PyMOL Python script that loads the backbone (N, CA, C, O; Angstrom):
from pymol import cmd

cmd.read_pdbstr("""\
ATOM      1  N   MET A   1     116.847  95.826 123.720  1.00  0.00           N
ATOM      2  CA  MET A   1     116.837  95.088 122.288  1.00  0.00           C
ATOM      3  C   MET A   1     115.742  95.342 121.499  1.00  0.00           C
ATOM      4  O   MET A   1     114.621  95.256 122.002  1.00  0.00           O
ATOM      5  N   CYS A   2     115.901  95.681 120.182  1.00  0.00           N
ATOM      6  CA  CYS A   2     115.009  95.961 119.393  1.00  0.00           C
ATOM      7  C   CYS A   2     114.181  94.513 118.914  1.00  0.00           C
ATOM      8  O   CYS A   2     114.704  93.400 118.874  1.00  0.00           O
ATOM      9  N   SER A   3     113.001  94.782 118.625  1.00  0.00           N
ATOM     10  CA  SER A   3     112.277  93.599 118.207  1.00  0.00           C
ATOM     11  C   SER A   3     112.608  92.964 116.705  1.00  0.00           C
ATOM     12  O   SER A   3     112.302  91.821 116.364  1.00  0.00           O
ATOM     13  N   LEU A   4     113.227  93.844 115.962  1.00  0.00           N
ATOM     14  CA  LEU A   4     113.660  93.583 114.745  1.00  0.00           C
ATOM     15  C   LEU A   4     115.011  92.923 114.460  1.00  0.00           C
ATOM     16  O   LEU A   4     115.961  93.266 115.164  1.00  0.00           O
ATOM     17  N   SER A   5     115.184  92.060 113.552  1.00  0.00           N
ATOM     18  CA  SER A   5     116.631  91.452 113.289  1.00  0.00           C
ATOM     19  C   SER A   5     117.405  92.571 112.668  1.00  0.00           C
ATOM     20  O   SER A   5     116.922  93.679 112.437  1.00  0.00           O
ATOM     21  N   PHE A   6     118.400  92.283 112.461  1.00  0.00           N
ATOM     22  CA  PHE A   6     119.425  93.121 111.787  1.00  0.00           C
ATOM     23  C   PHE A   6     119.074  93.252 110.286  1.00  0.00           C
ATOM     24  O   PHE A   6     119.092  94.340 109.711  1.00  0.00           O
ATOM     25  N   LEU A   7     118.764  92.118 109.701  1.00  0.00           N
ATOM     26  CA  LEU A   7     118.505  92.075 108.189  1.00  0.00           C
ATOM     27  C   LEU A   7     117.049  92.838 107.938  1.00  0.00           C
ATOM     28  O   LEU A   7     116.715  93.227 106.819  1.00  0.00           O
ATOM     29  N   GLU A   8     116.277  92.991 109.053  1.00  0.00           N
ATOM     30  CA  GLU A   8     114.919  93.427 108.663  1.00  0.00           C
ATOM     31  C   GLU A   8     115.248  94.892 108.773  1.00  0.00           C
ATOM     32  O   GLU A   8     114.771  95.674 107.951  1.00  0.00           O
ATOM     33  N   VAL A   9     116.087  95.334 109.803  1.00  0.00           N
ATOM     34  CA  VAL A   9     116.229  96.662 109.762  1.00  0.00           C
ATOM     35  C   VAL A   9     117.042  97.454 108.565  1.00  0.00           C
ATOM     36  O   VAL A   9     116.829  98.619 108.227  1.00  0.00           O
ATOM     37  N   MET A  10     117.926  96.650 108.056  1.00  0.00           N
ATOM     38  CA  MET A  10     118.699  96.925 106.674  1.00  0.00           C
ATOM     39  C   MET A  10     117.593  97.040 105.476  1.00  0.00           C
ATOM     40  O   MET A  10     117.465  98.026 104.750  1.00  0.00           O
ATOM     41  N   ALA A  11     116.788  95.791 105.407  1.00  0.00           N
ATOM     42  CA  ALA A  11     115.911  96.003 104.433  1.00  0.00           C
ATOM     43  C   ALA A  11     115.128  97.067 104.456  1.00  0.00           C
ATOM     44  O   ALA A  11     114.964  97.741 103.439  1.00  0.00           O
ATOM     45  N   THR A  12     114.494  97.381 105.708  1.00  0.00           N
ATOM     46  CA  THR A  12     113.491  98.777 105.898  1.00  0.00           C
ATOM     47  C   THR A  12     114.465 100.130 105.504  1.00  0.00           C
ATOM     48  O   THR A  12     113.981 101.007 104.788  1.00  0.00           O
ATOM     49  N   MET A  13     115.513 100.216 105.885  1.00  0.00           N
ATOM     50  CA  MET A  13     116.257 101.436 105.530  1.00  0.00           C
ATOM     51  C   MET A  13     116.694 101.497 104.154  1.00  0.00           C
ATOM     52  O   MET A  13     116.746 102.600 103.610  1.00  0.00           O
ATOM     53  N   ALA A  14     116.980 100.565 103.591  1.00  0.00           N
ATOM     54  CA  ALA A  14     117.063 100.574 101.966  1.00  0.00           C
ATOM     55  C   ALA A  14     115.859 100.582 101.111  1.00  0.00           C
ATOM     56  O   ALA A  14     115.954 100.572  99.884  1.00  0.00           O
ATOM     57  N   SER A  15     114.637 100.602 101.782  1.00  0.00           N
ATOM     58  CA  SER A  15     113.615 100.719 100.766  1.00  0.00           C
ATOM     59  C   SER A  15     113.212 101.811 100.183  1.00  0.00           C
ATOM     60  O   SER A  15     112.341 101.757  99.315  1.00  0.00           O
ATOM     61  N   SER A  16     113.798 103.014 100.578  1.00  0.00           N
ATOM     62  CA  SER A  16     113.649 104.529  99.968  1.00  0.00           C
ATOM     63  C   SER A  16     114.768 104.624  98.773  1.00  0.00           C
ATOM     64  O   SER A  16     114.583 105.511  97.940  1.00  0.00           O
ATOM     65  N   PHE A  17     115.822 103.846  98.636  1.00  0.00           N
ATOM     66  CA  PHE A  17     116.586 103.956  97.622  1.00  0.00           C
ATOM     67  C   PHE A  17     116.066 103.927  96.291  1.00  0.00           C
ATOM     68  O   PHE A  17     116.345 104.855  95.531  1.00  0.00           O
ATOM     69  N   ALA A  18     115.345 102.980  95.913  1.00  0.00           N
ATOM     70  CA  ALA A  18     114.701 102.775  94.622  1.00  0.00           C
ATOM     71  C   ALA A  18     113.910 104.033  94.225  1.00  0.00           C
ATOM     72  O   ALA A  18     114.088 104.484  93.093  1.00  0.00           O
ATOM     73  N   ILE A  19     113.162 104.556  94.956  1.00  0.00           N
ATOM     74  CA  ILE A  19     112.251 105.586  94.717  1.00  0.00           C
ATOM     75  C   ILE A  19     113.008 106.945  94.203  1.00  0.00           C
ATOM     76  O   ILE A  19     112.691 107.565  93.187  1.00  0.00           O
ATOM     77  N   TYR A  20     113.831 107.211  94.897  1.00  0.00           N
ATOM     78  CA  TYR A  20     114.723 108.420  94.549  1.00  0.00           C
ATOM     79  C   TYR A  20     115.846 108.229  93.691  1.00  0.00           C
ATOM     80  O   TYR A  20     116.293 109.235  93.139  1.00  0.00           O
ATOM     81  N   PHE A  21     116.359 107.178  93.488  1.00  0.00           N
ATOM     82  CA  PHE A  21     117.349 106.758  92.511  1.00  0.00           C
ATOM     83  C   PHE A  21     116.557 106.600  91.057  1.00  0.00           C
ATOM     84  O   PHE A  21     117.027 107.069  90.021  1.00  0.00           O
ATOM     85  N   ASN A  22     115.638 106.074  91.096  1.00  0.00           N
ATOM     86  CA  ASN A  22     114.714 106.044  89.781  1.00  0.00           C
ATOM     87  C   ASN A  22     114.165 107.321  89.274  1.00  0.00           C
ATOM     88  O   ASN A  22     113.903 107.423  88.075  1.00  0.00           O
ATOM     89  N   LYS A  23     113.968 108.309  90.098  1.00  0.00           N
ATOM     90  CA  LYS A  23     113.675 109.785  89.862  1.00  0.00           C
ATOM     91  C   LYS A  23     114.855 110.244  89.427  1.00  0.00           C
ATOM     92  O   LYS A  23     114.837 110.968  88.431  1.00  0.00           O
ATOM     93  N   ALA A  24     116.041 109.953  90.021  1.00  0.00           N
ATOM     94  CA  ALA A  24     116.977 110.664  89.473  1.00  0.00           C
ATOM     95  C   ALA A  24     117.600 110.150  88.156  1.00  0.00           C
ATOM     96  O   ALA A  24     118.347 110.881  87.505  1.00  0.00           O
ATOM     97  N   ALA A  25     117.299 108.908  87.764  1.00  0.00           N
ATOM     98  CA  ALA A  25     117.694 108.490  86.534  1.00  0.00           C
ATOM     99  C   ALA A  25     116.727 109.047  85.478  1.00  0.00           C
ATOM    100  O   ALA A  25     117.048 109.040  84.289  1.00  0.00           O
ATOM    101  N   GLU A  26     115.675 109.476  85.852  1.00  0.00           N
ATOM    102  CA  GLU A  26     114.557 110.033  84.698  1.00  0.00           C
ATOM    103  C   GLU A  26     114.877 111.474  84.488  1.00  0.00           C
ATOM    104  O   GLU A  26     114.508 111.967  83.422  1.00  0.00           O
ATOM    105  N   THR A  27     115.542 112.260  85.391  1.00  0.00           N
ATOM    106  CA  THR A  27     115.508 113.535  85.087  1.00  0.00           C
ATOM    107  C   THR A  27     116.839 113.835  84.349  1.00  0.00           C
ATOM    108  O   THR A  27     117.768 113.035  84.456  1.00  0.00           O
ATOM    109  N   THR A  28     116.980 115.112  83.503  1.00  0.00           N
ATOM    110  CA  THR A  28     118.002 115.330  82.574  1.00  0.00           C
ATOM    111  C   THR A  28     118.895 116.473  83.242  1.00  0.00           C
ATOM    112  O   THR A  28     120.028 116.756  82.852  1.00  0.00           O
ATOM    113  N   ASP A  29     118.250 117.073  84.273  1.00  0.00           N
ATOM    114  CA  ASP A  29     118.984 118.293  84.764  1.00  0.00           C
ATOM    115  C   ASP A  29     119.938 117.690  85.977  1.00  0.00           C
ATOM    116  O   ASP A  29     119.470 117.049  86.918  1.00  0.00           O
ATOM    117  N   PRO A  30     121.379 117.997  85.813  1.00  0.00           N
ATOM    118  CA  PRO A  30     122.344 117.185  86.652  1.00  0.00           C
ATOM    119  C   PRO A  30     122.038 117.726  88.032  1.00  0.00           C
ATOM    120  O   PRO A  30     122.064 116.919  88.961  1.00  0.00           O
ATOM    121  N   VAL A  31     121.735 119.075  88.293  1.00  0.00           N
ATOM    122  CA  VAL A  31     121.316 119.578  89.628  1.00  0.00           C
ATOM    123  C   VAL A  31     120.280 118.873  90.404  1.00  0.00           C
ATOM    124  O   VAL A  31     120.385 118.490  91.570  1.00  0.00           O
ATOM    125  N   GLU A  32     119.264 118.747  89.617  1.00  0.00           N
ATOM    126  CA  GLU A  32     118.130 117.803  90.095  1.00  0.00           C
ATOM    127  C   GLU A  32     118.510 116.452  90.405  1.00  0.00           C
ATOM    128  O   GLU A  32     118.138 115.934  91.458  1.00  0.00           O
ATOM    129  N   ARG A  33     119.285 115.789  89.498  1.00  0.00           N
ATOM    130  CA  ARG A  33     119.658 114.507  89.747  1.00  0.00           C
ATOM    131  C   ARG A  33     120.547 114.343  91.046  1.00  0.00           C
ATOM    132  O   ARG A  33     120.461 113.363  91.787  1.00  0.00           O
ATOM    133  N   MET A  34     121.429 115.426  91.249  1.00  0.00           N
ATOM    134  CA  MET A  34     122.275 115.251  92.402  1.00  0.00           C
ATOM    135  C   MET A  34     121.402 115.578  93.723  1.00  0.00           C
ATOM    136  O   MET A  34     121.792 115.097  94.787  1.00  0.00           O
ATOM    137  N   LYS A  35     120.261 116.361  93.700  1.00  0.00           N
ATOM    138  CA  LYS A  35     119.289 116.491  94.789  1.00  0.00           C
ATOM    139  C   LYS A  35     118.576 115.183  95.095  1.00  0.00           C
ATOM    140  O   LYS A  35     118.492 114.777  96.254  1.00  0.00           O
ATOM    141  N   TYR A  36     118.097 114.567  94.132  1.00  0.00           N
ATOM    142  CA  TYR A  36     117.425 113.352  94.253  1.00  0.00           C
ATOM    143  C   TYR A  36     118.503 112.334  94.788  1.00  0.00           C
ATOM    144  O   TYR A  36     118.170 111.531  95.661  1.00  0.00           O
ATOM    145  N   THR A  37     119.649 112.343  94.342  1.00  0.00           N
ATOM    146  CA  THR A  37     120.747 111.273  94.961  1.00  0.00           C
ATOM    147  C   THR A  37     120.988 111.627  96.473  1.00  0.00           C
ATOM    148  O   THR A  37     121.160 110.718  97.286  1.00  0.00           O
ATOM    149  N   ILE A  38     121.000 112.802  96.810  1.00  0.00           N
ATOM    150  CA  ILE A  38     121.548 113.213  98.057  1.00  0.00           C
ATOM    151  C   ILE A  38     120.268 112.861  99.034  1.00  0.00           C
ATOM    152  O   ILE A  38     120.463 112.397 100.158  1.00  0.00           O
ATOM    153  N   VAL A  39     118.923 113.119  98.518  1.00  0.00           N
ATOM    154  CA  VAL A  39     117.805 112.729  99.401  1.00  0.00           C
ATOM    155  C   VAL A  39     117.712 111.341  99.565  1.00  0.00           C
ATOM    156  O   VAL A  39     117.431 110.859 100.663  1.00  0.00           O
ATOM    157  N   GLY A  40     117.929 110.639  98.550  1.00  0.00           N
ATOM    158  CA  GLY A  40     117.875 109.306  98.551  1.00  0.00           C
ATOM    159  C   GLY A  40     118.912 108.716  99.516  1.00  0.00           C
ATOM    160  O   GLY A  40     118.580 107.697 100.123  1.00  0.00           O
ATOM    161  N   SER A  41     120.098 109.224  99.723  1.00  0.00           N
ATOM    162  CA  SER A  41     121.174 108.743 100.502  1.00  0.00           C
ATOM    163  C   SER A  41     120.742 109.257 101.829  1.00  0.00           C
ATOM    164  O   SER A  41     120.922 108.403 102.697  1.00  0.00           O
ATOM    165  N   LEU A  42     120.212 110.411 102.297  1.00  0.00           N
ATOM    166  CA  LEU A  42     119.860 110.962 103.436  1.00  0.00           C
ATOM    167  C   LEU A  42     118.719 110.199 103.986  1.00  0.00           C
ATOM    168  O   LEU A  42     118.628 109.975 105.193  1.00  0.00           O
ATOM    169  N   GLY A  43     117.803 109.775 103.076  1.00  0.00           N
ATOM    170  CA  GLY A  43     116.517 109.028 103.540  1.00  0.00           C
ATOM    171  C   GLY A  43     116.809 107.808 104.246  1.00  0.00           C
ATOM    172  O   GLY A  43     116.013 107.267 105.013  1.00  0.00           O
ATOM    173  N   TYR A  44     118.137 107.320 103.935  1.00  0.00           N
ATOM    174  CA  TYR A  44     118.509 105.926 104.607  1.00  0.00           C
ATOM    175  C   TYR A  44     118.531 106.037 105.997  1.00  0.00           C
ATOM    176  O   TYR A  44     118.307 105.059 106.710  1.00  0.00           O
ATOM    177  N   PHE A  45     118.817 107.299 106.507  1.00  0.00           N
ATOM    178  CA  PHE A  45     118.979 107.643 108.048  1.00  0.00           C
ATOM    179  C   PHE A  45     117.690 107.858 108.804  1.00  0.00           C
ATOM    180  O   PHE A  45     117.583 107.878 110.030  1.00  0.00           O
ATOM    181  N   TYR A  46     116.643 108.029 107.842  1.00  0.00           N
ATOM    182  CA  TYR A  46     115.331 108.312 108.593  1.00  0.00           C
ATOM    183  C   TYR A  46     114.794 106.832 109.448  1.00  0.00           C
ATOM    184  O   TYR A  46     114.314 106.785 110.581  1.00  0.00           O
ATOM    185  N   PHE A  47     115.049 105.696 108.509  1.00  0.00           N
ATOM    186  CA  PHE A  47     114.602 104.679 109.244  1.00  0.00           C
ATOM    187  C   PHE A  47     115.549 104.099 110.170  1.00  0.00           C
ATOM    188  O   PHE A  47     115.298 103.026 110.719  1.00  0.00           O
ATOM    189  N   GLU A  48     116.790 104.835 110.415  1.00  0.00           N
ATOM    190  CA  GLU A  48     117.661 104.097 111.215  1.00  0.00           C
ATOM    191  C   GLU A  48     117.538 104.911 112.627  1.00  0.00           C
ATOM    192  O   GLU A  48     118.502 105.163 113.349  1.00  0.00           O
ATOM    193  N   LYS A  49     116.253 105.261 112.883  1.00  0.00           N
ATOM    194  CA  LYS A  49     115.942 105.954 114.273  1.00  0.00           C
ATOM    195  C   LYS A  49     115.599 104.883 115.200  1.00  0.00           C
ATOM    196  O   LYS A  49     114.816 105.149 116.112  1.00  0.00           O
ATOM    197  N   ILE A  50     116.135 103.569 115.078  1.00  0.00           N
ATOM    198  CA  ILE A  50     116.044 102.602 116.158  1.00  0.00           C
ATOM    199  C   ILE A  50     117.210 102.649 117.033  1.00  0.00           C
ATOM    200  O   ILE A  50     118.339 102.333 116.656  1.00  0.00           O
ATOM    201  N   PHE A  51     116.890 103.086 118.318  1.00  0.00           N
ATOM    202  CA  PHE A  51     118.020 103.396 119.146  1.00  0.00           C
ATOM    203  C   PHE A  51     118.359 102.361 119.964  1.00  0.00           C
ATOM    204  O   PHE A  51     119.163 102.460 120.891  1.00  0.00           O
ATOM    205  N   GLU A  52     117.652 101.166 119.590  1.00  0.00           N
ATOM    206  CA  GLU A  52     117.917  99.807 120.332  1.00  0.00           C
ATOM    207  C   GLU A  52     118.840  99.048 119.468  1.00  0.00           C
ATOM    208  O   GLU A  52     119.005  99.286 118.272  1.00  0.00           O
ATOM    209  N   LYS A  53     119.460  98.075 120.174  1.00  0.00           N
ATOM    210  CA  LYS A  53     120.388  96.994 119.404  1.00  0.00           C
ATOM    211  C   LYS A  53     119.350  96.158 118.601  1.00  0.00           C
ATOM    212  O   LYS A  53     118.332  95.746 119.156  1.00  0.00           O
ATOM    213  N   PRO A  54     119.599  95.923 117.368  1.00  0.00           N
ATOM    214  CA  PRO A  54     118.883  94.861 116.631  1.00  0.00           C
ATOM    215  C   PRO A  54     119.238  93.445 117.007  1.00  0.00           C
ATOM    216  O   PRO A  54     120.371  93.180 117.407  1.00  0.00           O
ATOM    217  N   LEU A  55     118.389  92.617 116.902  1.00  0.00           N
ATOM    218  CA  LEU A  55     118.552  91.356 117.124  1.00  0.00           C
ATOM    219  C   LEU A  55     119.568  90.627 116.248  1.00  0.00           C
ATOM    220  O   LEU A  55     119.677  91.007 115.082  1.00  0.00           O
ATOM    221  N   ASN A  56     120.366  89.561 116.712  1.00  0.00           N
ATOM    222  CA  ASN A  56     121.220  88.963 115.751  1.00  0.00           C
ATOM    223  C   ASN A  56     120.932  87.606 115.821  1.00  0.00           C
ATOM    224  O   ASN A  56     121.477  86.977 116.728  1.00  0.00           O
ATOM    225  N   PRO A  57     120.150  86.990 115.016  1.00  0.00           N
ATOM    226  CA  PRO A  57     119.485  85.521 114.995  1.00  0.00           C
ATOM    227  C   PRO A  57     120.721  84.562 114.968  1.00  0.00           C
ATOM    228  O   PRO A  57     120.559  83.507 115.581  1.00  0.00           O
ATOM    229  N   VAL A  58     121.865  84.745 114.391  1.00  0.00           N
ATOM    230  CA  VAL A  58     123.101  83.988 114.082  1.00  0.00           C
ATOM    231  C   VAL A  58     123.535  83.699 115.324  1.00  0.00           C
ATOM    232  O   VAL A  58     124.000  82.563 115.422  1.00  0.00           O
ATOM    233  N   LEU A  59     123.538  84.502 116.536  1.00  0.00           N
ATOM    234  CA  LEU A  59     124.065  84.360 117.773  1.00  0.00           C
ATOM    235  C   LEU A  59     122.938  83.815 118.787  1.00  0.00           C
ATOM    236  O   LEU A  59     123.155  83.594 119.978  1.00  0.00           O
ATOM    237  N   GLY A  60     121.591  83.615 118.078  1.00  0.00           N
ATOM    238  CA  GLY A  60     120.653  82.950 119.149  1.00  0.00           C
ATOM    239  C   GLY A  60     120.018  83.909 119.706  1.00  0.00           C
ATOM    240  O   GLY A  60     119.325  83.507 120.641  1.00  0.00           O
ATOM    241  N   GLU A  61     119.959  85.150 119.499  1.00  0.00           N
ATOM    242  CA  GLU A  61     119.410  86.269 120.318  1.00  0.00           C
ATOM    243  C   GLU A  61     117.854  86.181 119.989  1.00  0.00           C
ATOM    244  O   GLU A  61     117.535  86.096 118.804  1.00  0.00           O
ATOM    245  N   THR A  62     116.851  86.196 120.990  1.00  0.00           N
ATOM    246  CA  THR A  62     115.523  86.359 120.551  1.00  0.00           C
ATOM    247  C   THR A  62     114.814  87.582 121.421  1.00  0.00           C
ATOM    248  O   THR A  62     115.367  88.160 122.357  1.00  0.00           O
ATOM    249  N   TYR A  63     113.811  87.791 121.047  1.00  0.00           N
ATOM    250  CA  TYR A  63     112.796  89.070 121.567  1.00  0.00           C
ATOM    251  C   TYR A  63     112.084  88.637 122.551  1.00  0.00           C
ATOM    252  O   TYR A  63     111.249  87.785 122.246  1.00  0.00           O
ATOM    253  N   GLU A  64     112.155  89.008 123.842  1.00  0.00           N
ATOM    254  CA  GLU A  64     111.249  88.936 124.916  1.00  0.00           C
ATOM    255  C   GLU A  64     110.448  90.247 125.316  1.00  0.00           C
ATOM    256  O   GLU A  64     111.035  91.242 125.740  1.00  0.00           O
ATOM    257  N   ALA A  65     109.226  90.195 125.174  1.00  0.00           N
ATOM    258  CA  ALA A  65     108.507  91.309 125.595  1.00  0.00           C
ATOM    259  C   ALA A  65     108.320  91.265 127.142  1.00  0.00           C
ATOM    260  O   ALA A  65     107.784  90.340 127.753  1.00  0.00           O
ATOM    261  N   TYR A  66     108.816  92.350 127.660  1.00  0.00           N
ATOM    262  CA  TYR A  66     108.618  92.588 129.016  1.00  0.00           C
ATOM    263  C   TYR A  66     107.572  93.333 129.455  1.00  0.00           C
ATOM    264  O   TYR A  66     107.650  94.494 129.052  1.00  0.00           O
ATOM    265  N   GLY A  67     106.394  93.050 130.293  1.00  0.00           N
ATOM    266  CA  GLY A  67     105.245  93.833 130.354  1.00  0.00           C
ATOM    267  C   GLY A  67     105.138  94.170 131.870  1.00  0.00           C
ATOM    268  O   GLY A  67     104.210  94.866 132.284  1.00  0.00           O
TER     269      GLY A  67
END
""", "prot")
cmd.dss("prot")
cmd.show_as("cartoon", "prot")
cmd.util.cbc("prot")
cmd.orient("prot")
């Protein structure tokens, strides 16, 4: 189990959208705009490097650190 909830994982993964999409909106070159859009979309997967199952607090799942 991952120590983050699913909502925290989704918010973290979506944090790079605004940066690249704002830059895409500022450029006038359509090729550069497409590059920023692709990078923003692929940047979503960088934060998805959590290979553990995220917690679902609706189901009552809690994180317990085992040491």
